[in-house]
N, C-alpha and C positions, 0 to 999 in steps of 0.2 A: 444508581445516580453517580457514585464516585467513579465508576468505570467509564461513564460517558464523559465526565469532566476531564479525566486524564487522557482520554482519546482525543478530545479537542485540543489539549495542550500539545499532544504528540503531533497532530497534523499541522499545527502552527510551526513547530520547529522543522518538520519535514518540508513544508512549503518554502521556508528560508533556504534550506539546502538544495531543493529542487530548482528554485528560481536562479540561484547562483550558478548551479551546474549547467542549466539550460543556456544561460547567457554566455558563460565562459566557453562552452562547446561551440556555440554559434560564432563566437569571436576567434575560434581555433586556438584557444589558449590551453585547452586540455582535450584529450580524446574522450569518447564515451566510456572507454574502459577504465581510464584513470578516474573518471567521475564515479563509476561503479565501485572501484577500490576505495576511494575516499569516503564514500557513503557507508561502507561496511567496516572500515578499520576500527573506529572507536567503539562501535557496537560490540565487536568481537572482544576487545580488551575489557570493556566494562562488564560484559556477561561473565567472562572467566574470572574477573576480579571479584564479582559478587559471589560466585560459586566457591572460590578458593579462600577468600579472606573474610567474607561476611557470613556466608552459610557454613563455610569450612567443610563442605562436602560437595562432590560432583555426582549428583544423582542422575545417572544415565543407565538405563536397563538394556542389556543385550537383547532382551525380548522385543524391544522396539525396532530392531534393525530392519525388519521387512518394511514397516511403514515409514521409518526414517529414511531408508534408502530411496524409496519411491518419491518421498517428499523432496529429498536432496536433488534428484534429477529434475523434478518439476520446478523447484525453486531456482536452479541455475538457468533453466529455460525462461522462467518468469522474470528473473532479474535482467537477463540479457535483452529480452524484448521490451521490458519496461523502460530501460535506459534509452533504447532507440525511440520508443514512443514519447518519452518525456522531451527529448531533444527535437522531435519532429512535429508533434501535434501542439496545438494551442493549449495553454494551461487549462482553460475552462473546458475545452473539448475533452481533454484527458480526464478531468475529474467527473464530468457529467456521464461519459460513457462507462466509467468504472462502477457506477451505481447499478449496472445490470447484474452485478454479482449477487445482490440480495434476492431478486426474483428467481435467479438460477438456484440459489440455496433452497428456495421454496420448491422448485421443480424436483430437486434431489429428494426432499422430504416426501413429496407426493409419490415418487418412484419407490421409496422405501416403505410406503404403505400408509402414510398420514393422509387424512382426508382434507380437502380444501374447504376453507371456511368463508363466511361472508366478508370477514376482515381481509382475507387474502385477495378476494375479488375486487373489493373497494380499493385496496392498496395498489393493485396492478393497474386499475383504471386511472387512479390519480397520477401514478408515475407516467403512464402513457400520455395523459393530458399534458404533463410537464414537458415531455419530449416533443409532443405535437406543437406546442407553443414555440419551442426552439426551432424545429424544422421549418415551420411556416415563416418564421422571421429570420431564417438563415443564421441561427445562433450556433450551429454545429458546422465546423469546417471538416472537409473530407481528408485533408492532409494528416496522415498518421493515424486515422481513425481505426483502421483494421488492426494495427498493432495494439492500440488501446483495448479494442474489443477482445483480442486474444488474452490480454492480461486479466480482463474482467472474468472471462470464462475459466481460465486456468486457476484463478484465485479461489474458486469454489473448492477445487481439489486440495490446494495447498493449505487453505484455512481449516478445512475439515481434518486433514491429516495432522496439522499442528495441534488443534484442540484435542484430538484423540490421544496423541502422544503425551501431552502434559496432563491429561486426565487420568490415564491408566499406567504410564511408565516413567516419564522423565520430569525433572524440575524444569521450570521455565528457562532458567539461566543455562542449564546444561543443554537442553534442546536447541535454544537459540544461539548459544555460544558456539556450538559445533557447526550449526548451519551457517552462521555469518562467517565463520572461519573458512568454510568450504567456498563460499561465495567470494570472500576476500582473495583467496589463492587463485580462484578462477579469473577474476578481473586483473589481478597482478600479472598473471601469465599472459593474458591477452594484451594488456598495456605494454608489457616489456617486449614481447616477441612480435606482436602484430603492429602496434602503434609506435614502437621504438621509444617508449617513454619509461622513465623510472618514477613510479608514483610517489615514492618516499621523498623525492626532491621537491614535490609540490607543497610539502608541509612548511617550507621555508617562507612561503607567502601567506600573509594573513587571510586573504580572501578564500584561499583553498583550505586553510586550517579551519576557518569559520564554517565553510561548507561541510567539512568532515565532522566536526564536533556537533553541529546542529543535527545532522543525519543520525549520528550516534545516539544523541539524547532522544530523538524521535523514536528510534527503533526500540530502545530500552523501555520507554514509557508505554508505547503501543503494545509491546509484548506482554507487559504486566497487566494491561487493561483487560485482556481476555481472561484473566484469573478472577475478575470481579463481576462478570456478567456473561450471559450466553454469547456465543460467537456471532449470532445473527444481530443482536442488539449492538455490540461493539462495532461490528462491521458497518451497520446502518449509521451509527454516530460518526464513525471515521469518514465514511463516504460523504456524509452531510457537511461536516466541517471542511473536508477537502474542497468541496465545491465552493464554499464561502471564501476560503483563503485564496483559491485559484482565481476566482473572479476578480478579487481585489488586486492580486499581483499581476494578473493578465492585463488589467486595465492600466495599472500604474507603471509597470516596467516593460510590458511587451506591446502596449498600445492596442489591445484587442477591443473590438467594438461590440455594440448591442448589449451593453452592461445592464440596462434596465430590464430588457427582455430576459436576460440570464437570471437576474434576481427573482423575477416573477416565476420563471420556470423552476428555479431552485426551491421556492416556497412549496410548490406542488409536489416536487420530487421528494423533498424531505418528509412531508406528511405521509406520502405513499410508502416511503422506506420504513418509517416507524410503524405504520399499520401492518406491513408485511412482517417486520421483525417481531412485533408483539404477537402476531398470529402464529409465527413459527415457534416462538418460545412457549406459547400456551396451547399449541396444537396437539 
């Protein structure tokens, strides 16, 4: 239960950072690469601070390099496409499509030899009903949808590799500290050389500082949530809260329509997600 609560808090701060970034990019006040850098900066500092000053150890095993290296490549790809998806797709469209990650985690389990249960079947049907309500009432916009779909599929691999590394090799702060540092350097290079921006100069403005610190808080809380419950449960909780916050910010700040339909669809999808997550956990 504690893991679900902190996952909800994490998604709230993430929505603040995402909404600010989406708006500022649309107003051409920052590039998507600077947005990515700002979203990674504080997370990297906080993770290393926890490892060096609180834990007083940096628990990273060289034996994790094969899985960590694959995850690093996929995370760079994930972060790049996610930034493009965030700034292109509607907020609610982004969050709804990302729920596809959970059924895909189930598919992976089935491939690995787990049997499908009645709960799995019911969960898939309920989720499908939620999406059907959206499509019939034009609640999903096509703009940026394929980018979001890629992040939902790729997240199956990145989440699985992350959970594997922190279970068998590395501490959460070491694993995520190095990963966010890699992503931070990637976005800094893209911002500096491609967009001709110095991301550090953006910290002088309160709006960008708030965007950055909110994203950092979200990353820290979200990462530790996976230490309190199975990946499927935390992912289901995160995706559910993401939909809720995205519908609210989409309506309030980006003037998205069909709010009532989206809340009805959200109800079905959340029920389906937790049916699937519970079945995966106990399968």
